[in-house]
C-alpha positions as CSV (number, residue, x, y, z in Angstrom):
1,M,70.4,-57.4,-104.6
2,A,69.5,-54.4,-106.6
3,P,70.2,-53.3,-110.2
4,A,73.6,-51.9,-111.0
5,G,73.7,-48.2,-110.5
6,T,71.1,-48.1,-107.7
7,P,71.9,-45.0,-105.7
8,N,73.8,-45.7,-102.4
9,P,71.1,-44.2,-100.2
10,V,68.6,-46.6,-101.7
11,V,71.0,-49.6,-101.2
12,D,71.7,-48.5,-97.6
13,K,67.9,-48.2,-96.9
14,L,67.3,-51.7,-98.4
15,A,70.1,-53.2,-96.4
16,A,68.9,-51.5,-93.1
17,E,65.4,-52.8,-93.6
18,T,66.6,-56.3,-94.5
19,R,68.7,-56.4,-91.3
20,R,65.7,-55.1,-89.3
21,I,63.3,-57.8,-90.8
22,L,65.8,-60.6,-90.3
23,K,65.9,-59.8,-86.6
24,V,62.1,-60.3,-86.3
25,P,61.9,-63.6,-84.3
26,D,59.2,-65.1,-86.5
27,V,61.2,-64.4,-89.7
28,A,64.5,-65.6,-88.3
29,E,62.8,-68.8,-87.0
30,R,61.0,-69.5,-90.3
31,L,64.2,-69.0,-92.3
32,S,66.2,-71.2,-89.9
33,G,63.5,-73.8,-90.2
34,L,64.0,-73.8,-94.0
35,G,67.7,-74.3,-93.6
36,A,68.7,-70.7,-94.3
37,E,71.0,-68.7,-92.1
38,P,69.7,-65.2,-91.6
39,V,72.8,-63.0,-91.7
40,G,71.9,-59.4,-92.5
41,N,75.4,-58.3,-93.4
42,S,76.5,-55.1,-95.2
43,P,76.2,-54.6,-98.9
44,E,80.0,-54.8,-99.1
45,Q,80.1,-58.0,-97.2
46,F,77.3,-59.5,-99.3
47,A,79.2,-58.5,-102.5
48,A,82.3,-60.2,-101.2
49,F,80.4,-63.3,-100.3
50,I,78.8,-63.5,-103.8
51,K,82.2,-63.0,-105.5
52,A,83.7,-65.8,-103.4
53,E,80.8,-68.1,-104.1
54,I,81.1,-67.5,-107.9
55,A,84.8,-68.3,-107.8
56,K,84.2,-71.4,-105.7
57,W,81.5,-72.9,-107.9
58,K,83.3,-71.9,-111.1
59,K,86.2,-74.1,-109.9
60,V,83.9,-77.0,-109.0
61,I,82.3,-76.8,-112.5
62,Q,85.6,-76.6,-114.3
63,D,87.2,-79.4,-112.2
64,A,84.1,-81.6,-112.9
65,K,84.3,-80.7,-116.6
66,V,80.6,-79.8,-116.7
67,D,79.5,-78.8,-120.1
68,L,77.1,-75.9,-119.7
69,Q,76.1,-75.7,-123.3
């Protein structure tokens, strides 16, 4: 994640470095051991994932009538 308005070349560089680091065997193994799934997808794919997660959990909260205040 990066602040809104971050220039695309900076976002692309961060994404490329993240993908590179996630391929390092020690890093991937450590994340997997913690129950995380190292994906390393594109910024667009990550944005779509986050949007879907927000919608999913919003529905769960609403259906459960959770009072967030």
